[in-house]
C-alpha positions in Angstrom: -12.9 -26.2 124.6 -12.0 -27.6 121.3 -12.9 -31.3 120.4 -11.3 -33.0 117.7 -13.5 -35.4 115.6 -12.9 -38.9 116.3 -11.9 -40.4 112.8 -9.1 -37.0 112.6 -7.9 -38.5 115.7 -7.8 -41.9 114.4 -6.5 -41.0 111.2 -3.4 -39.0 113.2 -2.9 -41.8 115.3 -2.7 -44.5 112.2 0.0 -41.6 110.1 2.1 -41.0 113.1 2.8 -45.2 113.5 2.6 -45.9 110.0 6.6 -45.6 109.4 7.1 -47.7 112.5 5.2 -50.7 110.6 7.0 -50.1 107.0 10.3 -50.2 108.6 12.1 -53.5 108.1 14.7 -54.7 111.0 18.5 -54.9 109.9 20.5 -54.1 107.1 18.2 -53.6 103.5 21.1 -55.3 101.5 21.9 -58.2 103.9 21.4 -61.5 102.2 19.1 -64.1 103.7 20.6 -66.3 105.8 20.8 -69.5 103.3 21.7 -72.1 105.1 22.5 -75.5 102.5 21.7 -78.9 104.8 22.3 -80.9 101.3 25.4 -80.9 99.2 24.7 -80.2 95.7 25.2 -84.1 94.7 22.7 -84.7 97.3 20.3 -82.2 96.4 20.5 -83.7 92.7 19.9 -87.3 94.1 17.7 -87.0 96.7 15.1 -84.2 95.1 16.1 -83.7 91.7 16.3 -87.0 90.4 13.3 -88.7 91.8 11.0 -85.8 90.7 12.4 -86.2 87.3 11.7 -89.9 87.5 7.9 -89.7 88.2 7.7 -86.9 85.5 9.4 -89.4 83.1 7.8 -92.6 84.0 4.8 -90.7 83.8 4.6 -89.6 80.2 4.9 -91.7 76.8 3.9 -95.2 75.2 5.7 -98.9 75.6 5.1 -100.8 72.9 6.2 -104.3 73.4 5.1 -107.8 71.5 2.4 -107.8 74.4 0.9 -104.6 73.4 0.9 -101.1 74.1 0.8 -99.6 77.4 0.0 -95.7 78.2 2.4 -94.0 80.6 0.2 -90.9 81.5 -2.1 -91.3 84.6 -5.7 -92.1 84.5 -6.7 -90.5 88.1 -6.8 -87.2 89.5 -4.8 -88.4 92.3 -2.0 -89.4 89.6 -2.3 -86.1 87.6 -1.5 -84.5 91.0 1.5 -86.7 91.7 3.1 -85.5 88.5 2.3 -82.0 89.5 4.0 -82.2 92.9 6.8 -83.4 91.2 6.7 -80.9 88.7 7.1 -78.3 91.4 9.8 -80.0 93.2 11.6 -80.3 89.6 11.0 -76.6 89.2 12.1 -75.2 93.0 15.4 -77.9 92.7 16.2 -75.0 90.0 16.0 -72.6 92.8 17.5 -74.5 95.3 21.0 -74.5 92.7 20.9 -71.0 92.3 21.9 -70.5 95.9 24.7 -68.8 96.9 27.9 -72.1 97.6 26.0 -73.8 95.2 25.6 -72.0 92.0 29.0 -72.3 89.9 28.3 -69.2 87.3 26.3 -68.4 84.6 25.9 -71.8 82.5 25.0 -73.2 86.0 22.4 -70.7 86.4 21.2 -71.0 82.7 20.8 -74.6 83.4 18.9 -74.1 87.1 16.4 -71.5 85.1 16.0 -74.5 82.4 14.8 -76.8 85.4 12.4 -74.0 86.6 11.2 -73.6 83.3 10.6 -77.7 82.2 9.6 -78.0 85.8 6.2 -75.4 84.7 5.9 -77.2 81.2 5.2 -80.1 83.3 2.9 -78.4 85.8 0.7 -77.0 83.3 0.4 -80.4 81.6 -0.5 -82.2 84.7 -2.9 -79.0 85.2 -4.8 -79.8 81.8 -4.6 -83.5 82.1 -2.3 -83.2 78.2 -0.2 -86.7 78.2 1.4 -85.1 74.9 2.6 -81.6 76.3 3.9 -83.6 79.2 5.8 -85.8 77.0 7.3 -83.2 75.6 8.1 -81.4 78.7 9.8 -84.7 80.1 11.5 -84.5 76.7 12.6 -80.6 77.2 13.6 -81.4 81.1 15.6 -84.7 80.0 17.9 -82.4 77.5 18.2 -79.7 80.3 19.9 -82.5 82.1 22.1 -83.9 79.6 22.8 -80.6 78.5 24.0 -79.6 81.9 25.3 -83.0 82.7 28.0 -82.7 80.0 29.4 -79.7 81.6 29.2 -79.7 85.3 29.0 -84.2 85.7 30.8 -85.1 89.0 32.0 -89.0 88.8 30.8 -91.0 92.1 34.0 -90.9 93.4 35.2 -87.0 93.5 32.2 -85.7 95.7 30.4 -87.4 99.1 27.1 -89.2 97.7 25.5 -89.5 101.3 24.4 -92.9 100.5 
């Protein structure tokens, strides 16, 4: 009577089942089923603009006759709020590159600028670095201005969703 070792039996079973766990359903070249909910204008108005505003409102100094006001957060919660909104800026870059939204190579470059500047603002918030946040906010502004110079849609040209 031939007996096999339990470890060998388990190894043989694993080798037999392993290919089943590695296969992926569907065709490997099939695109994920992207289904945008908001149009580009809504994405800008409802996601990107409010997130960018948090970064811009949290960076720099206001000097008036009454004195000087630093805009940088002063609490952990304030810095975390900036960090969360910086993530939204970076992730909006991804949303703008989805099929049906991407409008060519320049558009992709601008979307990547959003990713880059969002990451810079995230790093500044994580480091609690007001100067780096100001710099990231300036770069974010430049990225927005460059894109708007090429792709701006006047309010009457697209549904605003207001």
